Backbone as JSON, one array per atom type, in Angstrom:
{
  "sequence": "XXXXXXXXXXXXXXXXXXXXXXXXXXXXXXXXXXXXXXXXXXXXXXXXXXXXXXXXXXXXXXXXXXXXXXXXXXXXXXXXXXXXXXXXXXXXXXXXXXXXXXXXXXXXXXXXXXXXXXXXXXX",
  "N": [[275.05, -140.61, -116.3], [273.97, -142.94, -113.73], [271.34, -145.33, -113.47], [269.22, -147.11, -112.03], [268.34, -150.99, -112.45], [266.3, -152.13, -114.54], [263.02, -153.36, -114.02], [260.85, -153.77, -115.5], [260.58, -154.81, -119.03], [259.56, -152.46, -120.51], [260.64, -150.39, -119.23], [262.82, -149.37, -119.54], [265.92, -147.33, -118.89], [267.63, -146.72, -120.69], [265.9, -146.38, -122.27], [265.69, -143.6, -122.84], [267.54, -142.02, -124.43], [266.61, -142.19, -126.8], [265.63, -139.44, -127.11], [266.09, -137.92, -128.0], [266.05, -138.84, -131.12], [263.6, -139.13, -131.43], [262.34, -136.68, -131.51], [263.98, -135.3, -133.28], [262.23, -136.17, -135.08], [259.94, -134.76, -134.79], [260.44, -131.62, -135.07], [259.96, -128.98, -133.75], [258.0, -128.94, -131.67], [259.47, -130.65, -130.28], [261.4, -129.14, -129.33], [259.8, -126.66, -128.2], [258.96, -128.2, -126.21], [261.65, -128.56, -124.7], [262.13, -125.6, -124.32], [260.13, -125.64, -122.97], [260.81, -127.2, -120.67], [263.45, -126.36, -119.51], [262.47, -123.95, -118.45], [261.06, -124.8, -116.82], [262.88, -126.02, -114.62], [264.31, -124.13, -113.89], [266.94, -122.21, -112.21], [265.94, -119.82, -110.3], [264.02, -119.34, -109.09], [260.76, -118.98, -107.21], [260.7, -121.09, -106.02], [263.33, -123.79, -105.11], [265.33, -125.56, -106.05], [265.45, -128.06, -104.92], [262.86, -128.23, -104.0], [261.26, -128.3, -106.29], [262.2, -130.98, -107.31], [261.29, -132.07, -105.49], [258.95, -132.36, -105.41], [258.46, -133.1, -108.64], [258.44, -135.67, -107.97], [256.78, -136.51, -106.74], [254.64, -136.04, -108.89], [255.49, -137.95, -110.52], [254.9, -140.35, -109.05], [252.46, -140.06, -108.98], [251.41, -140.09, -111.87], [253.03, -142.59, -112.15], [255.18, -142.5, -113.91], [257.96, -144.61, -114.62], [260.53, -143.12, -115.95], [260.78, -140.63, -115.47], [260.68, -140.58, -112.21], [262.89, -142.09, -112.32], [264.82, -139.69, -112.71], [264.33, -137.31, -111.64], [264.64, -138.23, -108.72], [267.31, -138.54, -108.99], [268.24, -136.46, -108.9], [267.09, -134.81, -107.15], [268.28, -136.14, -104.96], [271.08, -135.4, -105.4], [270.06, -132.32, -104.45], [270.04, -132.6, -102.59], [267.79, -133.89, -100.72], [266.51, -135.4, -98.33], [266.58, -139.28, -97.22], [264.5, -139.41, -95.52], [262.8, -137.52, -96.11], [262.03, -137.77, -98.9], [260.78, -140.39, -98.45], [258.35, -139.42, -96.97], [256.61, -137.96, -98.92], [256.37, -139.73, -101.07], [253.93, -140.85, -99.45], [252.59, -138.97, -99.37], [252.35, -138.12, -101.61], [250.41, -140.93, -101.96], [248.56, -140.17, -100.59], [246.67, -138.06, -102.12], [246.43, -139.19, -104.1], [244.89, -141.24, -103.38], [242.59, -139.92, -102.34], [241.94, -138.54, -104.66], [240.59, -140.57, -106.01], [238.36, -141.15, -104.34], [237.14, -138.89, -104.65], [236.27, -138.68, -107.26], [234.93, -141.05, -107.44], [232.39, -140.05, -105.53], [231.41, -138.75, -107.82], [231.12, -140.83, -109.24], [229.01, -142.01, -108.39], [226.99, -139.96, -108.02], [227.02, -139.98, -110.95], [225.35, -142.2, -111.02], [223.0, -142.32, -110.02], [222.19, -140.41, -111.65], [221.38, -141.74, -113.93], [219.65, -143.64, -112.87], [217.34, -144.01, -114.01], [217.29, -144.48, -116.47], [215.64, -147.67, -118.61], [216.04, -150.7, -117.41], [218.65, -153.3, -118.72], [218.04, -156.32, -119.95], [219.58, -158.72, -118.71]],
  "CA": [[273.4, -140.67, -115.34], [273.37, -144.1, -112.49], [269.96, -145.58, -113.86], [268.62, -148.75, -111.39], [268.41, -152.14, -112.83], [264.79, -152.02, -114.72], [262.01, -154.28, -113.7], [259.95, -154.15, -116.61], [261.41, -154.73, -120.42], [259.16, -151.57, -121.01], [260.87, -149.12, -118.84], [264.29, -149.05, -119.65], [266.28, -146.19, -118.39], [268.54, -146.6, -122.1], [265.21, -145.75, -124.04], [266.01, -142.19, -123.11], [268.54, -142.15, -125.32], [265.44, -142.08, -127.6], [264.43, -138.74, -126.92], [266.6, -136.99, -129.44], [265.82, -138.97, -132.52], [261.8, -138.61, -131.09], [262.57, -135.14, -131.1], [264.27, -134.97, -134.49], [261.01, -136.11, -136.09], [259.22, -133.57, -134.63], [261.41, -130.35, -134.05], [259.08, -127.44, -133.35], [256.99, -129.67, -130.87], [260.22, -131.4, -129.6], [261.89, -127.59, -129.22], [258.53, -125.85, -127.4], [258.54, -128.89, -125.03], [262.95, -128.02, -124.1], [262.22, -124.67, -124.14], [259.49, -125.25, -121.32], [261.55, -128.14, -119.69], [264.54, -125.84, -119.21], [262.13, -123.08, -117.66], [260.76, -125.32, -115.33], [264.15, -127.14, -114.0], [265.33, -122.85, -113.62], [267.41, -122.02, -110.24], [266.48, -118.96, -109.65], [262.48, -118.97, -108.93], [260.77, -118.52, -105.6], [260.41, -122.56, -105.45], [264.21, -124.0, -105.05], [265.06, -127.25, -106.67], [264.68, -129.44, -104.43], [261.25, -127.97, -103.46], [260.58, -128.56, -107.64], [262.62, -132.26, -107.81], [260.28, -133.4, -104.81], [257.03, -131.6, -106.61], [258.35, -133.54, -109.74], [258.69, -136.78, -107.58], [255.0, -136.89, -106.21], [254.02, -136.16, -109.91], [255.75, -139.23, -111.23], [254.43, -141.52, -108.41], [251.17, -140.05, -109.23], [251.36, -140.4, -113.18], [253.43, -143.85, -112.48], [256.21, -142.93, -114.71], [259.16, -145.01, -114.29], [261.61, -142.63, -116.49], [260.78, -139.17, -114.32], [261.24, -141.45, -110.8], [264.39, -142.35, -111.92], [265.77, -138.7, -112.99], [263.8, -136.7, -110.36], [265.35, -139.11, -107.9], [268.56, -138.97, -108.92], [268.32, -134.86, -109.47], [266.68, -134.42, -105.9], [269.57, -136.62, -103.98], [272.03, -133.82, -105.8], [270.18, -131.42, -104.29], [270.35, -132.6, -100.82], [266.29, -134.23, -100.33], [266.96, -137.06, -97.12], [265.58, -140.01, -97.58], [262.66, -139.16, -94.89], [262.22, -136.16, -97.1], [261.74, -138.69, -99.77], [259.33, -141.1, -98.21], [257.0, -138.53, -96.31], [256.63, -137.6, -100.59], [255.32, -140.75, -101.09], [252.91, -140.7, -98.52], [251.52, -137.39, -99.62], [251.41, -138.3, -103.32], [250.01, -141.55, -102.33], [247.04, -140.01, -99.88], [246.24, -137.45, -102.74], [245.96, -140.15, -104.89], [243.15, -142.2, -102.73], [241.39, -138.75, -101.83], [241.14, -138.58, -106.11], [239.74, -141.76, -105.91], [237.09, -141.09, -103.61], [236.07, -137.59, -105.39], [235.79, -140.13, -108.4], [234.26, -142.27, -107.01], [232.01, -139.21, -105.48], [230.99, -138.57, -109.1], [230.53, -141.76, -110.29], [227.51, -142.13, -107.45], [225.95, -138.92, -108.74], [226.33, -140.43, -112.28], [224.41, -143.74, -110.76], [221.54, -141.83, -109.56], [221.4, -139.79, -112.99], [221.44, -143.04, -114.8], [218.74, -144.02, -112.24], [215.92, -143.59, -114.56], [217.0, -145.39, -117.85], [215.25, -148.34, -118.46], [217.24, -151.53, -116.85], [218.91, -153.79, -119.98], [217.74, -157.81, -119.88], [220.96, -160.27, -117.72]],
  "C": [[273.54, -142.38, -114.68], [272.07, -144.49, -113.05], [269.93, -147.14, -112.74], [268.31, -149.63, -112.62], [266.89, -152.17, -113.51], [264.53, -153.08, -114.44], [261.34, -154.7, -114.59], [260.61, -153.91, -117.97], [260.97, -153.23, -120.83], [259.6, -150.29, -120.37], [262.31, -149.47, -118.54], [265.35, -147.84, -119.7], [266.79, -145.6, -119.79], [267.06, -145.64, -122.99], [265.09, -144.01, -123.59], [266.32, -141.19, -123.52], [267.61, -141.96, -126.76], [265.22, -140.57, -128.03], [264.89, -137.59, -128.53], [266.1, -137.31, -131.29], [264.19, -138.74, -132.54], [261.87, -137.41, -131.6], [262.67, -134.41, -133.02], [262.85, -134.74, -135.66], [259.48, -135.59, -135.23], [259.68, -132.52, -133.82], [260.67, -129.62, -133.82], [258.49, -127.95, -132.01], [258.57, -130.32, -129.62], [261.51, -129.86, -128.64], [261.48, -126.92, -128.36], [258.6, -126.95, -126.34], [260.1, -128.69, -124.24], [262.94, -127.31, -123.68], [261.66, -124.71, -122.28], [260.25, -126.2, -119.91], [262.3, -127.54, -118.96], [264.21, -124.7, -118.18], [261.92, -123.41, -116.52], [262.01, -125.71, -114.41], [265.27, -125.23, -113.78], [265.72, -122.85, -112.62], [266.75, -120.5, -109.57], [265.02, -118.41, -109.67], [262.38, -118.9, -107.84], [260.63, -120.0, -105.0], [261.77, -122.94, -105.93], [264.29, -125.06, -105.36], [264.74, -127.84, -105.91], [263.78, -129.74, -103.98], [260.74, -128.67, -104.95], [261.17, -129.92, -107.59], [261.55, -133.28, -106.67], [258.97, -133.28, -105.41], [257.42, -133.11, -107.67], [258.28, -135.57, -109.6], [257.58, -137.21, -107.67], [254.45, -136.87, -107.61], [254.02, -137.6, -110.14], [255.13, -139.93, -110.61], [252.95, -141.09, -109.14], [250.74, -140.35, -110.77], [251.99, -141.85, -113.24], [254.39, -143.57, -113.36], [257.7, -142.93, -114.63], [260.45, -143.93, -114.78], [261.68, -141.07, -115.71], [260.86, -139.68, -113.19], [262.94, -141.3, -110.8], [265.5, -140.91, -112.07], [265.33, -137.91, -112.04], [264.41, -137.4, -109.1], [266.1, -138.45, -107.53], [269.27, -137.08, -108.98], [267.91, -134.67, -107.88], [267.7, -135.22, -104.72], [270.72, -135.19, -104.19], [272.06, -132.66, -104.84], [269.55, -131.26, -102.82], [268.97, -133.14, -100.45], [267.11, -135.54, -99.14], [266.26, -138.05, -97.97], [263.85, -140.14, -96.82], [262.22, -137.79, -95.5], [261.13, -137.17, -98.29], [260.25, -139.73, -99.45], [258.43, -140.41, -97.85], [256.41, -138.15, -97.85], [255.77, -138.43, -100.95], [254.17, -140.88, -100.23], [251.58, -139.76, -99.26], [250.69, -137.44, -101.41], [250.8, -139.09, -103.23], [248.36, -141.1, -101.59], [246.27, -139.3, -101.06], [246.01, -137.97, -103.79], [244.9, -141.05, -104.97], [242.05, -140.85, -102.72], [240.78, -138.54, -103.64], [240.41, -139.78, -106.33], [238.59, -141.62, -105.64], [236.48, -140.06, -104.08], [235.97, -138.28, -106.49], [234.56, -140.29, -108.45], [232.72, -141.5, -106.23], [231.06, -139.2, -106.67], [230.5, -139.48, -109.74], [229.2, -142.08, -109.61], [226.41, -141.13, -108.02], [225.75, -139.29, -110.21], [225.16, -141.84, -112.14], [222.99, -143.32, -111.0], [221.22, -141.03, -111.19], [220.66, -140.38, -113.72], [220.06, -143.85, -114.56], [217.39, -144.63, -113.21], [215.96, -144.57, -116.14], [216.52, -146.95, -117.88], [216.41, -149.61, -118.21], [217.26, -153.12, -118.54], [218.24, -155.08, -119.41], [219.37, -158.62, -119.19], [221.11, -160.58, -119.29]]
}
């Protein structure tokens, strides 16, 4: 699998080669994760693989996982996802993330009001 050149020393695609070694240290958990991943990657579900890859990219953009972006963008391209579709997914993810910031901001405002009765601290 060809990977883009890493921009950050902490995000090196070769790190994915460590998965088996880490998995060997937590074998039951790794086996369960792999089974889950295989179930999600199945091709016979109601969502076709190309749709699943677009969803994975949207989530990877939101969680900011460089490794997921690399793997799922490569898979999406193999499943026929176009540059235009990818660009639209970028903005869908950005809008949802911005909406989540607003939603949490509303919660912060409510919490601010709830803490209004507390005695002020000295400056």
